N, C-alpha and C positions, 0 to 999 in steps of 0.2 A: 710347636716352637715359634713359627712365624706369628701366630696369634699373640704369644707372650711378648715378642719384640714390638708388635704393633701397639699393644696396650701401653707398654713402657714409653714408646716414642710419643704417643698421644698425651700421656700424662706429663712428659717433659715439656712438650710444646705449650700445654696449658699453664704450667708453672712458670715457664720462661716468658710467656706472653703477659701474664699478670705482673711479673716482676719488672718488666720494662715499660709498662703502661705509663704514658706521659700525657700532659695537657699542653696544647699549643695555642698561642694567641696570634691572630693576624687581623688585618683590616682589609675588607673587601673593596671592590671598585666603587661602591656607593658610600664608603666611609663608615660602614658598620663594623663594630668589633665582633670577631668570630672566635669562639673557643671550640676546639675539637681535639680528638685523640689521634688524628692523622696529621702528620706534618704536611704543610703546603708551602708553596713558594713564598718566601718572605715571613713565614711563621716563626715565632720564637718560643722556646719552651718556657713554661710557667712553673715556678717553684711554689708548690702548695704546702701550707702548714700541715703538720700531722693531724689526723682525725682525733677529735676529742672523744673520750669515753667516760662513761659514768658507771661506777660499780653498782651492782644490784643491791636493793635494800635487804636488810636482814630482818627476819620476822621470828618471833618466838613461836614454837609449835603450839597448836591449839589442842592440847591434851590435858587431861586432869593431872595436876602436879601435887606431889607431897613434899613437904620440907624435909631437909636432912637432919636439922637439929631442933625440931620443934618439941621434942620430948613428949610430955603427957598432953600438951595442948592438941596434938594431932588426933587424939581419941575423943576430944570434947564434942565434936560435931559429927553426927551420924549421916546427915545429908545436907546438901546445899545445891540449889538449882535455880535457874531463871524461870520465873512464872510468866512474866510479860517482857518481851513479846513471845507469843507462842512459837514453837518450832515451825519453820517454813512459812510463817505468816507474811502477808503482804500488807504493809502499812501505807497509808495515804496521808501525807502531810506536806504541804507546799513550803513550809518553813524548815523542814528537815528535822523536826523535833521527834525524838524516839523515847517514849517512856519505858523504863526498865524497872522490874520489880523482882525481888529475890525471895525465895522460900528457904528457910534454914531450920534445922531441927537438931538440938534444942535451940532456943533463941540466942541471938548474939550476946556474948559476955562482954558488954560494954564496960562494966566495972573493972574487968581485968585488962582494959585497954584495947580490946579487940575492935577492929574497924573493917568495913567493906572497902575493897578497891575494885572499881568497875573498869572493864576493858572493852574497846570496840576495835575489832580487827587486830587484836594483839597490842594495841596502844592504850596506855592508861587514860582514863577520863576523869579529870578532876583529882582532888586530894582524897585520901581515905576518909570515910564518913561512917557514922553510926546508923544512918538512915538506910533502910532496905529498899527505898524507892528513889530514883533519880530520873531526870530527863536529859538525854544527850542532845545538845543543840546542833543545828546546821549540818546534819549528816547528808552526804551526797546521795543522789539516787543510785539504786543498784542493790546488789546482794552483799550483806555484811554478817559478821559473827559478833556476838556479845557474850562476855563471860564476867564472873565476879569471883573474887578471892577474899578470904578472911585473913587479915594481918594481925599479928600480935602487937603488943605495946612497943616493941623494938622495930617494927616494920617487916618482920619475917613472915613469909607466907605459911599459914597453917593448913589451909585446904583451898581448893578451887573447884568451881562448877565445871561441868562439861559445856562446851560452846553451843550456843543456840543460833542457828542461821535464820535470817529474816530478809525480806525484800522491801525496799523503800521506793515508793512511787511519788514523784514530785511533778505536778502538772506543769507543762511548759507553756510559755506565752506564745510559742510558735504554733501550738495546736490548742487554741482556747476552748473548742467545743468538747474535746475528749470523746471517748466512746459513749454512745447513747446520749450525747448532749444535744442542745438545740440545733436545728437544721439551718437556721438563718444566721448570717454574719452581721455584725454591727454596721449600721448605715452611717456614713460620715455626715457631720452637721454642715449646713450651708452657712457661709459667713454673712 
């Protein structure tokens, strides 16, 4: 019973301590402005604005999707997949250019208005296109997922590939030698 009361009292003190936390401003003997959470002689409370918050971004799930009203179009394609980059590949490009290539069976029905829509980390890349190859420019270093979907003439999704994860390495000017690079650093020129 005593243990239960002790836990309740501790929780109440923690809650009440955080609820009454304040910031005080004072000037010390040397003329320096001091901010603290403990009131001192001559200190005045400071009214702080509320903390700003940013809602988290929403991402579409990286799963294979089927359209709800695609009708017979959904049975047109037996397979669609990302050929390039290979799954879990490490790409090295200082400009951040990532080539993407699609494999589809049967071939894209461009005459029916079908187009490819490419995605990087769930975000569309460019406009729908008939080309099965694109280069996504200026991708940040790190791990990413790429997908492709086939859209019909009205822009409805017919089918989508599974995501392919890859890793992009961009050389940093902070580490010019890189692993296995030259052992000497550049020598400054004399004026």
